[in-house]
Residue, then its C-alpha position, 0 to 999 in steps of 0.5 A: m696589375k693584371k697578373r695579380l688580378l688573374k692570380r687571385v681569380a684563379a685562386v678563387v676558382l681552384a678553391v671553389a672547385a676543390v669545395f665542390t669536389l669534397v662535398s660531392c665525395a661525401v657519403k650520403l646514405n638513404g633508406t633503412y638499414e636493419q640489424t637483427d641479432g637474436f632478440i635485438k633489432q636495431t635500424f638506422t633510417f637515413m633521410e634528406d639533409n643528414k637526418v637519421k632516425v635510430s630504433a633500438f630496444g624499443v626507443d626511437v630518436t632523431g638526429e643528424y649524422m655526419i660520415e668522414k673517412d671511416e667514422i660516423t658521428i650521430t648527434y641526437s638528443l634523449f630525455g633533454l640531453s645531447y649525445d654524440m655517438v662516434k663509431s667506425f664506419e664502412k659501406d659495402g654494396n647494400s650493407i653498412y658496417i657500424d662498430g663492425v655490426e653489419f646492417v642490411k638495407q631494407k627494400 
């Protein structure tokens, strides 16, 4: 009886530890990252609670982001419609790469 209880407690403790490890490994971003390519200026401003403001072509939208492995998903609404933008993602120093396009962190 005691062994079974100890095994259950140990399993719960390990499960909680695994969840905290996964959460602590999640990529969190903060600040504004900018890309300028000729006439096009595009920015991503990352805030607390996985919020993001995307600015492109003179239009600003606010949504939420999630990074899993090498993909970023940004969910936002525009003109009453909901969109999920799924793109490749990489972070290297002060730069992030979304679909292979470099965005540099602004000071």
